[in-house]
VEXBA-906857 format. One record per residue (C-alpha): residue number from 1; residue in one letter; chain; x, y, z. Coordinates in pm, whole numbers, plus 50000, padded with zeros to 5 digits. Each point is the difference from the previous one (the first is absolute). Layout:
N
+-----+----+----+-------+-------+-------+
!   i ! aa ! ch !    xx !    yy !    zz !
+-----+----+----+-------+-------+-------+
! NUM !  A !  A !     X !     Y !     Z !
...
+-----+----+----+-------+-------+-------+
//
This chain:
110
+-----+----+----+-------+-------+-------+
!   i ! aa ! ch !    xx !    yy !    zz !
+-----+----+----+-------+-------+-------+
!   1 !  M !  A ! 05109 ! 10883 ! 71251 !
!   2 !  N !  A ! 50255 ! 50196 ! 49796 !
!   3 !  K !  A ! 50007 ! 50347 ! 50158 !
!   4 !  Q !  A ! 50221 ! 50267 ! 49841 !
!   5 !  T !  A ! 50238 ! 50162 ! 50251 !
!   6 !  K !  A ! 50033 ! 50377 ! 50025 !
!   7 !  L !  A ! 50355 ! 50127 ! 50019 !
!   8 !  H !  A ! 50133 ! 50342 ! 50102 !
!   9 !  I !  A ! 50205 ! 50042 ! 49681 !
!  10 !  K !  A ! 49915 ! 49979 ! 49632 !
!  11 !  T !  A ! 50194 ! 49984 ! 49674 !
!  12 !  G !  A ! 50141 ! 50343 ! 49920 !
!  13 !  D !  A ! 50029 ! 50119 ! 50362 !
!  14 !  T !  A ! 50326 ! 50140 ! 50135 !
!  15 !  V !  A ! 50108 ! 49802 ! 50306 !
!  16 !  K !  A ! 50279 ! 50005 ! 50258 !
!  17 !  V !  A ! 50169 ! 49683 ! 50126 !
!  18 !  I !  A ! 49989 ! 49984 ! 50381 !
!  19 !  A !  A ! 50186 ! 49669 ! 50056 !
!  20 !  G !  A ! 50265 ! 49788 ! 49831 !
!  21 !  D !  A ! 50313 ! 50070 ! 49796 !
!  22 !  D !  A ! 49840 ! 50292 ! 49809 !
!  23 !  N !  A ! 49872 ! 50168 ! 50318 !
!  24 !  G !  A ! 49930 ! 50372 ! 49947 !
!  25 !  K !  A ! 49995 ! 49990 ! 49618 !
!  26 !  T !  A ! 49698 ! 50102 ! 49796 !
!  27 !  G !  A ! 49870 ! 49879 ! 49666 !
!  28 !  K !  A ! 49695 ! 49954 ! 49780 !
!  29 !  V !  A ! 49792 ! 49681 ! 50026 !
!  30 !  L !  A ! 50013 ! 49808 ! 49671 !
!  31 !  S !  A ! 49767 ! 49714 ! 50095 !
!  32 !  V !  A ! 49819 ! 49851 ! 50299 !
!  33 !  D !  A ! 49935 ! 49630 ! 50069 !
!  34 !  K !  A ! 49689 ! 49991 ! 50219 !
!  35 !  Q !  A ! 50014 ! 49623 ! 50066 !
!  36 !  K !  A ! 50355 ! 50015 ! 50139 !
!  37 !  N !  A ! 49976 ! 50355 ! 50150 !
!  38 !  R !  A ! 50313 ! 50107 ! 49811 !
!  39 !  A !  A ! 50087 ! 50291 ! 49772 !
!  40 !  I !  A ! 50274 ! 50073 ! 49746 !
!  41 !  V !  A ! 50149 ! 50348 ! 50047 !
!  42 !  E !  A ! 50199 ! 50171 ! 49724 !
!  43 !  G !  A ! 50376 ! 49990 ! 50067 !
!  44 !  L !  A ! 49975 ! 49833 ! 50343 !
!  45 !  N !  A ! 50085 ! 49648 ! 50126 !
!  46 !  M !  A ! 50214 ! 49928 ! 49693 !
!  47 !  I !  A ! 50104 ! 49640 ! 49933 !
!  48 !  T !  A ! 50238 ! 49848 ! 49743 !
!  49 !  K !  A ! 49845 ! 49746 ! 49766 !
!  50 !  H !  A ! 50219 ! 49770 ! 49791 !
!  51 !  V !  A ! 49853 ! 49978 ! 49650 !
!  52 !  K !  A ! 50066 ! 49711 ! 49760 !
!  53 !  P !  A ! 50085 ! 50085 ! 49640 !
!  54 !  T !  A ! 49690 ! 50018 ! 49778 !
!  55 !  A !  A ! 49928 ! 50104 ! 49643 !
!  56 !  A !  A ! 49903 ! 50347 ! 50121 !
!  57 !  K !  A ! 50306 ! 50030 ! 50227 !
!  58 !  P !  A ! 50272 ! 49771 ! 49857 !
!  59 !  Q !  A ! 50259 ! 50121 ! 50252 !
!  60 !  G !  A ! 49795 ! 49911 ! 50308 !
!  61 !  G !  A ! 50150 ! 50163 ! 50309 !
!  62 !  I !  A ! 49893 ! 50150 ! 50329 !
!  63 !  D !  A ! 49696 ! 50229 ! 50027 !
!  64 !  K !  A ! 49910 ! 50225 ! 50292 !
!  65 !  K !  A ! 49629 ! 50023 ! 50077 !
!  66 !  E !  A ! 49766 ! 50096 ! 50283 !
!  67 !  A !  A ! 49876 ! 49735 ! 50243 !
!  68 !  S !  A ! 49678 ! 50033 ! 50198 !
!  69 !  I !  A ! 49979 ! 50158 ! 50347 !
!  70 !  H !  A ! 49740 ! 49909 ! 50261 !
!  71 !  I !  A ! 49729 ! 50265 ! 50032 !
!  72 !  S !  A ! 50052 ! 50029 ! 50377 !
!  73 !  N !  A ! 50347 ! 50144 ! 49929 !
!  74 !  L !  A ! 49861 ! 50284 ! 49785 !
!  75 !  K !  A ! 49839 ! 50329 ! 50100 !
!  76 !  L !  A ! 49814 ! 50231 ! 49764 !
!  77 !  V !  A ! 50160 ! 50341 ! 49935 !
!  78 !  D !  A ! 49749 ! 50286 ! 50031 !
!  79 !  P !  A ! 50002 ! 50183 ! 49664 !
!  80 !  K !  A ! 49946 ! 50342 ! 50164 !
!  81 !  T !  A ! 50262 ! 49990 ! 50280 !
!  82 !  G !  A ! 50242 ! 49743 ! 49856 !
!  83 !  E !  A ! 50017 ! 49813 ! 50333 !
!  84 !  A !  A ! 49913 ! 49636 ! 50070 !
!  85 !  T !  A ! 49659 ! 49962 ! 50159 !
!  86 !  R !  A ! 49757 ! 49737 ! 50118 !
!  87 !  T !  A ! 49676 ! 49974 ! 49805 !
!  88 !  G !  A ! 49640 ! 49956 ! 50096 !
!  89 !  R !  A ! 49673 ! 49955 ! 49814 !
!  90 !  K !  A ! 49694 ! 50218 ! 50021 !
!  91 !  E !  A ! 49691 ! 50062 ! 49792 !
!  92 !  G !  A ! 50054 ! 50254 ! 49724 !
!  93 !  E !  A ! 49758 ! 50244 ! 49835 !
!  94 !  N !  A ! 49844 ! 49739 ! 49770 !
!  95 !  G !  A ! 49956 ! 49736 ! 50273 !
!  96 !  K !  A ! 50307 ! 49794 ! 49904 !
!  97 !  L !  A ! 50289 ! 49929 ! 50234 !
!  98 !  V !  A ! 50303 ! 50224 ! 49944 !
!  99 !  R !  A ! 50349 ! 49989 ! 50151 !
! 100 !  Y !  A ! 50115 ! 50288 ! 50219 !
! 101 !  S !  A ! 50323 ! 50097 ! 50172 !
! 102 !  K !  A ! 49984 ! 49956 ! 50376 !
! 103 !  K !  A ! 50270 ! 50266 ! 50040 !
! 104 !  T !  A ! 49824 ! 50282 ! 49814 !
! 105 !  G !  A ! 49645 ! 49870 ! 49953 !
! 106 !  E !  A ! 50019 ! 50069 ! 49624 !
! 107 !  V !  A ! 49835 ! 49761 ! 49753 !
! 108 !  I !  A ! 50253 ! 49812 ! 49786 !
! 109 !  N !  A ! 49902 ! 49966 ! 49636 !
! 110 !  G !  A ! 50080 ! 49685 ! 49810 !
+-----+----+----+-------+-------+-------+
//
């Protein structure tokens, strides 16, 4: 059975890193890999990638780009307070599950 996993962050969320080299920094989630439980956050966990010369980039060189971070090392930032918070799920007005901040109890849109 191929069951889709529910994660506490989505693409477009603002998150705070709670462990690792970028501990304490915040950024916007660019993409989420549900199979590997990893996310790419804008401007965080930068790596250097050596690029071979191609027709598009004849010089080649060294590029800096974001690497993925495990989801367990990320915490969602509450849009109202600006603080990192844990999230929960509860039934919304239309019967669908919605995310909410455990710190304030506010529903998080997205």
